[in-house]
N, C-alpha and C positions, 0 to 999 in steps of 0.2 A: 522422479517427479518434477513437474514443471514449476516454474516460479520459485525454485528453491534457492536461487542465488541471493535473494534478499529475505525470503520467508524463513530461512534457516536461522537467521539472526534473532527471530522473535520466538520465545519459548512456547507461548500459548497460541500462536496464530494458527488458524485452521489450514491444513494442507490438503489440497484436492488430490484426485486420483491420478495414478500413473498413466501416461499417455498411451503406452503400448497396450495395456489392458483395455483402455477405452476404445481403441480401434477394433478390438475383438467384439466388444459389446455393440458397436455400431451395426454389425451384420445381423445381430439378433433382434434389434429393435423393430417392432412392427405395430405396437399399440397405437391406435388412432388418437387416444387421449394424450399421448406424449408428443404428438406431431407438432401442434401449435407452439408449445413452449420451446421445443427443440429448434423449431424454425426461427423463433425470436432470437435464440442464442446464436444461431448461424449468422443472422444479420448483425448481431452484436460483435461477433468474432471478426466479420468482414470490416465493420466500421472501425474497430479498435486497431486492426492491422494497418489501416490507412493513416493512422495518426503518426505524425512525425515529432510533434511537441505539444505539450499542454501546460496550462497554468490553472490553478484552482485554489479557492479557499476551502478550509476543512475544519471539521469538528470531529474529534475521536473520543469515544467513551467506552469504558469497560462496563457493560450492563449487568454482568453477573459473573461471580467467581474470580478466577485468576489466582496465581501463586503469590506468595509474599514478595514484596518489592515491585509489584506490577505498577506500571504507569496507569493512572486512572482516568485522567482527562487531558485533552490537548486541543489547542486551536492554532491556526496559522495559515500559511500560504506555501504552496509548492510550485516549482517549475521543473518539468521533466523533459529531457530531450533524448530521443532515440537515435542510435547510430544506424549505419547502413544494414547491420545485421538485426535491426529492430530491438536490440538490447539497450539498456540504460547507458547513455554516453556521457551525460552531464546532468547536474541538478542543482537547484537552490532550495533550501528549506529555511523558512522563518517561522520558528515554533515556540510556543509557550506551553508548558505542561506541569502537571502535579503528579505525585506518586505516593505510595504508602509510607516510604521511609524518608521523604524529603521534608526538610524543615520549612522550605519556602518554594514557591513556583520557580521553575527554570525557564529562562528566556534566552534563546540562542539563534544564531544563523549559521548554517553549514552550506558550503559551496564546493562542488567538484566541477572543474572546467574542462575535464577530459584528460588532464595531466596532473594538476595540483589540487590538493585539498586545503580547505580553510574552515576554521570554526571559531566564532566569536561568542564569548559569554557576555551578554549585555548587562548582567548584574555585577560581575567582577571587573568588567572592562578589560578583559584579557582575550588573547587570540592565539590560536595554534595553526601552524602551516605544515605541509608535508607533501611529498610526491608519491606517498604510498596510500592509495585509497582504502585498501583493506584494513590498514592499521587504524584509521580514524573510524571506519564503520564498526570495527570491533569495539572501539572505545565508546562510541556514541550511537551504536547501531539501532537500538530498540525504538527510540522516538522517530528516527528517519524512516525505518522500515514500516512502522505502523501508520505513518502519515502518507506513505507512497501507495497510490493505486497502481500496483505492479503490472496490471493487465495493459496499461497504456504503453509500456516499454518491454514487451515480450513478443517473440516471433510467433507463438501460437497462443494468443491471449485467453481465449475461451473454449479451447478444445475439450477441456475436462467437463465443462458445463454442457457443451453440445452432446457429449457422449455419456453423460451421467446416467446411472440406472433409472433414476426417478427425478423428473422436473415437474413441478406443479405451478400453474399460473394462479396466484392468489387474488388477483384483481388489480386495481390501480391505486396509486398513492402519490401525492405531491411531495417532492423532495427537493429542497433548495429552490423552490419556485418553479419546478419542472414537473409536468405530468408524466408519471412513470408506470411501467409494468412492474408488478411485484411478483417475483418468482422464487420459489423455494426449491433448492437443489439438495438432493441426497447423493453424496458421493459413494464410490465403491467401498471405501473404508467406512463402516457404519459410524465410526466415532465422529466423523466430520460432516457438517452440513453448512449451508449458507443461504441467506435471503438477500437477493439482489434487487436493486431498484434501477430500472433501465429506461432512459428517456424514450418516449414514444415517437418523437420526431427524428432524432438523430441516431437512436439505438446505441448510445454511449452510456456507461455506468454513471449513476449519480450517488450511489451509496451501496454499502454491503454490511450485513451482519454476519460475522464469521462465528460459527458455533462449534465448539469442541465439547463433546459429551463426557470427556475425561476418561482416564484409565489409572492404573496403579502409579504411574509416574507424574501425571498432571491432573489438576483439578478441572472440573467442568468450567467452561467460560463462554460468554457471549460478548463479542467485541464489535462495536459499530463505528464505521467510517462514513461520514456524510460530506459530500462535496457541494459547493455552490460557486457561482460565477465561473463555471468551466469555460475555458477558451481553448479552442483547438488550433494548432499551428499559429500561435499568437506572434505578434511582432515583439521580439525580445529586446528590452532596453540594453543599451551598451554596457551599463554597469551591473547588470543582473548577475554576472559571473566574475565580478571583480574580486580578486583575492588579496588586494593590497590592504595593509593595516589601517583600520579606521583611526581618525584623529582622536587622541586621548586614550587609546588602547595600548596595553603592554603586550608584547609578543612573548609567549612562553615556548620554551624549547625542551626537547626530550620527552620521554614517555613517563608518565606518572605511575608509580608503583601502586598496585592495588586498585587501579581505576576500573570503573564498571561502565556498562552501557548507559546507565542513568545518572551517573555522578555529576 
């Protein structure tokens, strides 16, 4: 399945259809009703493939369901930079979030500059560094993964949507100050759906509601990510990926035992 390199970190996140099966469905698609929505996603896929870097402000909410310990609300800003293979090469996340089991909101910055990871806890005034990206994503992965619009840093960003069995154009809606197409996608695995908000001018995503209808292992959930202030290939400040220790912060070393993605 595509986009699994980050989506796998998030227990309830909706996972679209396998690309191989999607190619088979493309040959069978002939319904005139599906043509217009499918063509919209073809343009979206082309526009997203051309993106080399983005920055955006975000608001994330769990609208329905979720398992115990779920992150519930998050706000912040993301910088994403794609590598030559169009996969995520570096990022910066400035995020504040709340969750079911958290006594207070969390406020942190996480940076990966292509080699080194850095995370600063702005409440505790502590920071951690490392050259193992996977380690920090395992420890703090859920907020970062949920805040990331993965399609901006993926080699086949909307192939699953282009080839989905059913795509409905629901109309128009303004999202983050942008007039958007509103499209409802039913993926091959009936458990998963999504409602996408696509800018009518640039054909780039401004929001998504990921729907998991639930099964024996997971509760049903609806998770919404809304973007605003989207900038494509922005001029990146020199200090955006600075992993040096901020003044007044204490560096922590070693791996905490029993740490979790939302701790």
